[in-house]
N, C-alpha and C positions, 0 to 999 in steps of 0.2 A: 504494500500500500504506500503511495507517495505521500510526501508531506502535505500537499494540497488536499488529498483525500482525507488525511487524518484531521486536518483543520476543519473540513466540511463536516466530518463525522462528529467532532467535538461540539461544533456549533449546533448541529441537529440534536444531539443528545442533551446539550445544555439547555436548549429551549424547552425540552420536555421536562427535565428534572427540576428546573427552577419555576415550573408552573407558569410558563409564559402565555398559556392559552387564556384568552380574554373572554369573559362571560358577557352575553348580550350582543345586540347588533349595533354597530356604529352607524350613526346617521349624519349626513352632511347638512349644515345649516343652509336654509334657502333665503337669499337676500330679499329684503322688502322691495316692493315696486317703487320706481322713481316717482316723486311728486312735483317735479319742476313743471311750471306752466308752459303751454305751447303758445307762442306769440304769432298772431296772424296779421299781416300788413293790412292797413285800412284801405277800403275800396278795391281790394284785390280778391280775386277768387281764391278760395282755399287751395292749398297745394294738394295735388292728387295723392291719394293714399297708395303707396307702393306695396306690392305683395311682399310679405316677409316669410322667411324660412322658419318652419316650426322648430322649436328648440329640441335638441337631442335629449331624449329621456336619460336620466341618470339612474343606473341600476344600483340598488342598495348593496352595500358591501356585505358579504357573508360573514357569519360569526367566525372569527379566527379559531383555528384548532392547533393542537400540538403538531409540530412539524413531523411528517412521516420519517421514520428511521429505516434507512435501507443501506447503511454503511456498517462496517465491522464495529461491534461493540466491545470495548476492551474489558479485561477481567475486572471484576469489582474490587475496590479497595478493601482493607480490613473492615469487617462488618461491625456495626454498632451493637452493643449488648453482648459481645462475645469476649472470652469464652463463657459458657454457661456454667454456673455453679452446679456441681454434681448433686443429684437428688439423694436425700437421706433415706428414701424409701427403699426397701429391699425386696427380695423374693423374685423368683422367675415366673414364667407363665403358669397359670393354674392347670392342674392335671385335667385331661379331657375325660368327660363322662363316657360311659359305654355308648357306642354308635347306635343309631336307630336301626341300621341293617349291618349285620356282621360281615366281615370281610369275605368269609367263605360262601356267604349266600348271594354275593353280587354276581350278576351275569358278566359275560366277557364283553370287552369293548367291541364296538361295531367297526367294520372296515371302512376306510375313507373312500368314498365314491368320487368326490370332487371337492375342490377348494374354491375360494372366491374368484370371480371373474374379473374383479378390479378392486382398487383400493381408494376410489374416489371419496367414499364416506369418511375416510381418515385424513385425507390430505389437507394441509394448511393448518390454520389456527382453530382451536376448539375450546369450549368452556363447559365445565361440569356443573350439574345441579344434583342436590341430594335431598329429595323429598323422602319422607318416611311413611307416607300413606295415611298419616293421622290428621292432616288438614289439606284443603284443596291447593293444588299447584297453580300459581299465577301464570298461566300459559301465555297470555298476551304480553305480560311484562317480561317474561323470560325471552321470548322471541325478539321483543324490542331491545333488550339488553344485548342479545346476540348480534343484532344489526348494528348497534352503536359501537360495539367492539370489533366489528368486521370479521367475526368468526364464521367458519364454514360448517361447523358441526356443534350440536348440543349433545352432551353425554348426560343422560338422565337416569337416575336410579329407579328401577321398577320392582325391586323386591330383595329378599334375602332369606336365609334359612330361618331366622327368628321371626321376621315379619310376614313371610309368605309373599305371594305375588299381589301387587296392587297397581300395576301399570295401566289397567283398564280405566282407572279413575281419571286419567289425563291424556293417554296416548291418542285417543280418538279425536281430541281437539288439537293436541300438539303437533302430530305428524303432518296433517294437511296444512296447518298454518305455517309451520317451518318450511315445508316444501314450496309453498307459495312465495316464500321469501328466499328461495335458493339456499336453504340451510338443511343439512342432513341431521338425522336423529339417530344416535347410538344409545341403546339401552344397556345399562350395566346392573349387575346383581352380585350379591355377596354370598357365595356358597360355602358352607362348612364341610360338605362332602360326607356328612354323617349318613345321608341317604342320597347318593349321587343321582339316582334316577329321578327322585323328586326335585332335586335342585335343577336338573336339566329341563324338567317339565315347565318351570317358570320361564326359562329361556324360550321354549317353544311358544308359550302364551304371548310373550312380548313380540316375538318375530311375526306372529300371526296378525299383529296390528299394523304392519307395513313399515316397520323401522328399517333403517339402512344398514345396520350392523349391530352386533351384540358383543358385549365385553364382560366376561366373567372376571371378577376381582378375586383372584386366588391368593389369599394371604398365607401366613405360616401358622404353626401350632401356637405361637404366642397370642394370636388372635382367635384361636379356637378351631382352626381349619385342620382337617386330617389329610395331609398331603402324602398319601401313599400311592405307589405306582398303579395299583389296581383301581383305586377310587378315582384318581385323577384322570387316567386314560378312559375309563368308562364314561365319566362325566363329559370330557372333551369330545369323545366320539359321538355322543348323543347330540351335543350342541352343534357339532359340525354337520351332522345329518339334518338337523332342523334348519340350520342357516342356509343350506343349499349353496347358491353362488354369492351370497352376501358375506362380507368379511367377519371373521371371528377375531377379536382383538383381545389378547391375553394381558390383562392388567396384573402386573407382578411386582414384587419388591425389587428395589434397585440392587443390582449385583454389587456386592461388596465382600470384604474378607469374612464378615460374620455370617454370610449366607452361601458359603461354598457348597453346602449340601442341597441347596434348593434345586429341584429337578427341571431346570430350564429346557433341557433337551427333550423332555417328554412332550412339550407343547408343539414341537416342530411339525409333526404329521397332521395336526388338527387345526392349529391357529394359523392366521395369515400375517399378523402383526404383533409385536411385543409393545406394550405400553408400560414401561417401568416407572414407578413412583419416585421421581427425583425431587425429594423434599430436602432442601439443603441446610436449613437452620444456620449453623455457623460456618459451613463449608462454602467454597467458591462454586456457584451454580454451573458455570461453563465447564469446569473440570469434571464435575459429576456427570454432566450430559455426555461429554466425550468418552468417559469410562464406560457408560452404559452402551453407547453406540459401538464401541470396540468389542465389548463382551457379547452383547446380544445380537449385534449385526451379523455375526457368523451363522446365526440360525434363521432369523427372519428380519424383515424390515422393522424399523423402530419408530415409534411416535411417543416420546417421553411426556409424562404428566408432571407439571411443575407445581411448586408450593404456592397455593393461593389462600393460605390460612395461617393463623397464629399457632405456632408449635409450643408455646409456653406451657399449655396444659398437659403436654406429654413429655416434658423435660427438655424441650428445645429452647431456642431463643424466643423471647417474648416479642409480640408485635408481628404484623404482616410484613412481608418483604418489601423492599423499596422498588421504585420504578426502574432504577438502574439494574438491580438484580434480575428483575423480570425480563428486561430487554436482553440482558446477557444470556439468560436461559433460552429465550426464543432464538436469539442469533446463533448461539452455539449449536442448537438443534438443527436449524435450517442449513447453516454452512457445513455442518458435519454430515449431512446426507439424510436426516430424518424425513420421513414422509409427512409428518405433521407434528404438532406440539399443542398441549392444552394446559389449562390451569384448573386445579381443584381447590376451592369450589366457589361458585358464584355467590353463595350465601355469606361467605366470610372474606372474600378478597377485598382488599382495601381500594379506595378510589384511585390511588396512585398506580396500583397494579392494573386496574381496568383501563386507565388512560394509556399505560404502556402497551397493553394488549391491543388497544385500538390503533395506536401509532405505528406499531411494528408492521412493516410490509412483508408479506409472505406471498410471493408471486404464485399465481394459479399454475 
């Protein structure tokens, strides 16, 4: 990158990070009409009135916005609020209760007949929503927010092993409205794999509502998930069969030294994309994105999920990430070859993050 490019990049980034966007529409003042008298010579005919040219209408100036960012975003400086004081709480994950279906009673995984015909549903920027089915989802407001931030996909939770399936409460309204605005809908679900067949049934119900892709959020035993080979492959094979030619996006923990045993390779025959949860807290977001792309890109295309929430409640840095961190995350993903990138979650993302998401250009 040349010195001139760096200068342009810093100016563009600076205009976003200093809040240079101006609220309201600027209006030009209109001068008052002239009141000078018109003098007519005595005993002379009035001067003929000559045709005059109509004034050129002045278009109102649009509301200024944050300057779009399409130049390399440098690594973030040391993050405020770091390092985080270690939590005094102890204890590991709770022991899992007996599963609803015993391992030996599970059927065999289904063979894969086909995979996704394309990844359009995942490309570009995305925004996650996390309804729990206990209150109505503001469909109109959600689509309007997606439009304001320029995202191409809404990732919306439609169920989980504890809550069951509740996508029918809003998918009937969300899918057609999103499609009318050129926005894709990806449903996501939290399976515990205690009963993989029942977990996959929820995916089938969501897919029947016309969504554009499905994403199982397969966590670890620390979150209560039974990630055994038999349970995981059975579940994924059923979801793959229900999805047909639509993409299956595996939302998984970010690869790190602490997750060397996570079975990423088991997803390869069934999923089309990995969506690693790149929640950086006190780490440099671009570095974590690059690590995820290198590790998971060997198996499948990657669309990382960025931190759009306050990690203080779970032992991380307090407060939502800055605009600069968000830009760095998006830029590292796009320039690193990711098919897309998204933020979790719209309910908790700070205004500076949503502004950054709107400003960052991700070419179609």
